[in-house]
N, C-alpha and C positions, 0 to 999 in steps of 0.2 A: 504493500500500500504506500509506504514512504517513497519507495523508488518510483512508483507510478506518479506520485505527486511531483517528484523532481522532474520527471520526463514531461509532465504537463506544463511545468514552469518553463522548460526549455522550448516547448512548442509556443507558449505564450510570448516568450522573448523573440523568437524567430518571426512570428506573425507581426509583432509590434514593430520590427525593424524592416519589414517588407513593404515596399511602396507599390500600390496598385493604381495605375493611371487608366481610368475608364475612358477618358477622352481619346487616348491613343492606343487603347487596348494593349498596354504593355505592363510588364512586371519588373521591378528592380529588387534584386535580392541583396541582403546585407553581406553576403559572403562572396559576391562577384563585383568587380569594378568595371561597370559598363553602363551606358545610358539606359538601355533596355536589355535585360537578360533573357526575356522570354515574352512571347505574345500570348494572349489569352488562349488562342487555338492550340499552339504547340505545348503549352503547359499541361493541358488536359491529357496529352499523349505521354507525358513523362512518367517513368516508373522509378522506384527507389534505386534500382541497379543502374539505370541510365543516368540519373541525376546525381553523379558522384561528388560534385563540388559540395553539395549539402552534406553528404556522408563524411567527407574529409573535414568539413567545418565542425560538425558535431563531434567527431572523434578527437580533433585537436583542441577544441575550445571547451567542450563539456565532458570529454573522456568517455563517450558512449561506446558500448559494444555494438556489434552488427545487429543483434536482435533489438537492442534499444533504439538504434537508428531506424530500423524498420517500423517500430511503433511510432516514433516521432514523425517519420515521413508520412505515414497514413493519416495521422491527425492533422499535420501541417497542410497536406494537400487538400484534405476535406474542407478545412477552414478557408483556405485561399480560394478554392472553387466556389464556396458559398459567397465569399466577398465579391468574386467576379460576377456571379449571377445576380447578386442584390446590390445594385449601384446605390450608394447613399445619396440622399437628397442634400445633405449638409455634412460638414465635418464638425465634430464636437471636441473642442480643445479647451482645457482649463475651465470647463463649465459654460463656455460661450459657443453659440452657433455661428459658424463662419461659412461664407460662400465658398464653393470649390473654385476655381480659377486661380486668382493671385495668392490666396491663402494656401492652396495646395502646392503651388510653385514654391512658396516660402518654406513649407514643410520639406519639400524635396531638397532644397538647398541646405536646410538645416541637417538633413540626413547625410548629405555629402560631407558637411563639416564634421559630423560625428565619425564618419569613415576615415577622414584625414587624421583626426585626432587619435583614433585607435591605431593608425599606422605610424604615428609619430612616437619616437622614443626619446625620453629625456633621462640622461644618466650623468653621474659625476665623471669628470675627465680622468684619464689615466694618471695624469700628473698635474700639479697645480703650478701656476705661474705667479711670480711676485709683481708682475706688471700691473699698474693701476689703470693703464689706458685701455686694456683689453681684458675683460673678465673671463676667467676660466672655471668658475664654480659650477658650471653645467655645460653639457654638450648635447645638442639636439640633432637627431637624425630624422629626416623627412623623406617621404616617398618621391618627391619631385626634384631632389638634388642628391648628387653623390657626395657632397661635402657635408661636414658637420658644423653647426653654428652654436655660439654661446648665448645668443639673443635673437629674438625674432626680427629686430631691426636690421640684421645682416642678411635676412632672406632676400632672394631675388624674385620680385613679383613676376617678371617676364617668364622665368623658369616655371614658376607656379602656374601662371595662366596658360602657358603652352601645354603643360602636362595635363591639366584638368580639362582644357578644351578638347584635347585628344581623347581622353578617357570617357568623359561624360557628354561631350558635344555642347559645352556651355557657350554662351555668348560672352562678350567682353564685360557687359554689365553684370551678368551672373557671376563671373570670376571675381569682379571687384567686390561683390556682395559677400561671397564666401571667404575672400581674402581677409576682409575686415573682421569677420566673425572668428576665423581661424586664429588671427593674431591676438585677438582679445582672449580667446580660450587658452592659448599658450602662455600669455602673460599671467593669467590667473593661476595656471598650473605652477608656474615658476614661483609666484608669491606664496602659494600653498606649501611649497617646499622650502620656505624660509629665505628666499632670495628677495631682498628689499629693492623696490623701485626698479624692476627689470626693464621697464620701457626706456629709461634714460641712462641707466648705469652702464 
């Protein structure tokens, strides 16, 4: 019973991270980096054995066995199919009814920022520097650059925008939007780790 409750929580998490775009009949999965990972039509044809990215994701992230993955897949697919069939008339966020269009687009961009944050690693450097002009109290690895940085102010926006335009098919305005949110999230993470004033230091 306890294990089944855990698996149901995994399903709930996966469903919550999955974006269903009824206007374009596309699905964006939390474990794949692409604008649309499946159409409504081809998702219905997928089986657990064919859809291995989900299996790999549940094994590595949640430590599921093959039998547990099969259980999660059945429930996950059933819920997603139900959501595809029943298009919502409105989105309900923080107790407020929102129109689908621009609010749905904002949710989509927020999900992308979540994915970027999850793929970003902040760790202490291998060695510390006594230099006061360049801080070495953190090293940040990002998906969009092969370099490591000590502060977000050293990130290259053009690298960022080119990378995520290619992956998600974003416009320049959308890239600027997620760039600002991403930088704010990283600065908050640095502050939470005891780094004072990471924006200007």
